[in-house]
C-alpha positions, 0 to 999 in steps of 0.5 A, a space after each residue: 085467521 092465522 092457523 100456522 103453528 110450530 108442531 112437535 110431532 114426528 112422521 113415520 116412514 109410511 109418509 113418502 117424499 113428493 117429487 116436485 120443484 119450485 118453478 124457476 121460470 113461472 109460466 102462470 100469471 096471477 091477476 089480483 083484485 081486493 076483497 073487503 067487507 065495508 067498515 071492517 078493520 080486517 078481512 080474511 077470505 078463507 074459501 071460494 066455491 065454483 060459483 065464485 062465492 067467497 067466505 071468510 072472517 072479518 073484524 068489526 070496529 069493536 074488534 069482534 070477529 064475524 063470518 061473512 059470505 060474499 056473492 058478487 058485491 053483496 056481503 052477508 054477515 053470518 053470525 052463529 047465535 050467541 057466539 062471542 066470535 065465529 069464522 067461515 073457512 070453506 064452502 062447497 058447490 052446494 053452498 054448505 059452509 064450514 067453520 067454527 064459533 067460540 064462546 066467551 071462554 074462547 073454546 071453539 066448536 066446529 059447524 056446518 051452515 046450510 039452508 040457513 041453519 047452523 049444525 055443530 060439528 063436535 068431533 069424536 067422543 071425548 073431544 073438548 073443542 073442534 074446528 071444521 075446516 073443509 067440505 067437499 061436494 058430497 058433504 064429507 067434512 074434515 077438520 081438527 079436534 082436541 081432547 086436552 089442551 095440547 093433544 090435537 088430532 085431524 078428523 074426517 066426518 062422513 055421515 055421522 062417522 068420525 075417523 081420526 086421520 093423523 099422519 103416522 107418528 104425529 101428535 098434533 094434526 089439522 086436516 084443512 081440506 078435502 076434494 071431490 075425489 076424497 083426497 085430504 090435505 093435512 098439516 102436522 109437526 115434525 121431530 125437528 119442530 117444523 111445520 109440514 104437510 101431507 096428502 092423504 088418499 084414504 090409505 097412505 100419506 104423502 109428504 107435500 111440502 113446498 121445497 126449501 120452506 122452513 115451515 109449510 102447510 097446505 090450506 086447500 085442494 081442488 078437483 085437479 089436485 092443485 093445492 094452496 099453501 102458506 109458508 113461514 120462515 124459520 123464525 115464523 116472521 115471514 109468510 109467503 103464499 104458494 100454489 102447486 099446479 101441474 107438478 110445480 110450485 109457484 110463489 103467489 104473493 100479493 104485490 108489494 105486500 109484507 106477507 101473504 096467505 093463500 087460503 082457498 081455491 076452486 076448480 075455475 082457476 080462482 084463489 083467495 087469501 089475505 095479506 099484510 102490507 108490512 109484516 105478519 102482525 099487520 092488519 089482514 086485507 083480503 084478495 082474490 086471484 086468477 091464474 
């Protein structure tokens, strides 16, 4: 489920710097519990809704990747029909799940799953692949689509209308989440080849990077404007999780882990993500945290 990439786009002057700091003396306490799919090699939660339902992806013993939904202690596998692999990324309060499935050639197509039915999210006309990353309680979907192997854009889908929402100057962008106020978090590239993040309110883009991070991308946003992140060091070999809450950034790493990715949160102060015990190449193990 790793999606952090070094991007090569630049951001224009309409993007503004976000005034916030990493908390020097954190006042939040994070309580962690493990999330796992029985028999799976890896478990990577993607999102959690306000009912505490968790969705994500796991790898079975045959190294095939599947969607899963966790309700309490009950795990349900959600297989897109005839897909080579699939992943669930986020879930809204109504239980609508977004993600993508891949064919035997590895081409991704976005989907929304609701009331037992998969519906493809193909992207705008001309798209050759797509991923649906986020969905709010109004059913507005955000994600990414490609028109060539290297040209990738962020999209917003409201009803049947697609809108491309790349930060100005970006040639590669991914919208990862949207909250109920319509605020979208997007990660994109800079002219220096680093990964950056932006908040889009429907009119303007605002830079929301984790201070001091070489590469930073936002993964989710809740109704209060709390945002989850993964950061990577300059070589892309060390991942750390962060939470933006009440104007401050808090380091959020699973205890004694080598790397941590925080992928989702809800309005109930619950977070999900995954970690590797040794390094970024190790097996992914899931967690849930409260704050």
